[in-house]
C-alpha positions as CSV (number, residue, x, y, z in Angstrom):
1,X,57.3,66.8,73.6
2,X,58.8,67.6,77.0
3,X,55.4,67.2,78.7
4,X,54.7,63.9,76.9
5,X,58.0,62.5,77.9
6,X,57.7,63.7,81.5
7,X,54.1,62.3,81.8
8,X,54.8,58.9,80.2
9,X,58.3,58.0,81.4
10,X,58.3,56.9,85.0
11,X,61.5,54.9,85.3
12,X,64.8,56.7,86.0
13,X,68.3,55.3,85.8
14,X,70.7,56.6,88.4
15,X,74.0,57.9,87.1
16,X,76.0,55.8,89.5
17,X,74.9,53.4,92.2
18,X,75.4,49.9,93.6
19,X,72.1,48.9,91.9
20,X,71.7,48.9,88.1
21,X,72.8,52.4,86.9
22,X,73.7,54.2,83.8
23,X,76.7,51.9,83.1
24,X,74.4,48.9,83.1
25,X,71.8,50.6,80.9
26,X,74.4,51.6,78.3
27,X,75.7,48.1,78.1
28,X,72.2,46.7,77.7
29,X,71.3,49.2,75.0
30,X,74.3,48.5,72.8
31,X,73.9,44.8,73.1
32,X,76.0,41.9,71.9
33,X,78.1,41.1,68.9
34,X,77.7,38.0,66.8
35,X,79.8,35.9,69.2
36,X,77.5,36.9,72.1
37,X,80.1,39.2,73.7
38,X,78.9,42.5,75.3
39,X,80.0,45.4,73.1
40,X,79.7,49.2,73.2
41,X,79.8,51.4,70.1
42,X,82.1,54.4,70.5
43,X,80.6,57.4,68.6
44,X,83.8,59.3,67.9
45,X,85.6,56.4,66.3
46,X,82.5,54.5,65.1
47,X,84.0,51.3,66.5
48,X,83.0,48.7,68.9
49,X,84.8,47.8,72.1
50,X,84.3,45.3,74.9
51,X,81.6,46.5,77.3
52,X,83.6,45.5,80.4
53,X,85.7,46.7,81.9
54,X,84.6,50.3,81.6
55,X,86.3,53.5,82.7
56,X,86.0,54.4,86.4
57,X,88.2,57.5,86.3
58,X,91.4,56.1,84.9
59,X,90.8,56.9,81.2
60,X,91.8,53.4,80.1
61,X,88.5,52.1,78.9
62,X,85.2,53.5,77.4
63,X,83.5,56.4,79.1
64,X,79.8,56.8,79.5
65,X,79.9,60.5,78.6
66,X,81.2,59.6,75.1
67,X,78.5,57.2,73.8
């Protein structure tokens, strides 16, 4: 499995950068609610929250390590 993934997946997503990074990818993966608002599903509470703003070290919003 490791070799197949390594050989067939060429695109990487940087953890943090000024270009699209992991924050952007996570928002894109979770998608939108029925109103068209960007949402993120939190796994510990099984709830949705607004995708933006996201936590940048102040622990007020969602955190990319907990999705």
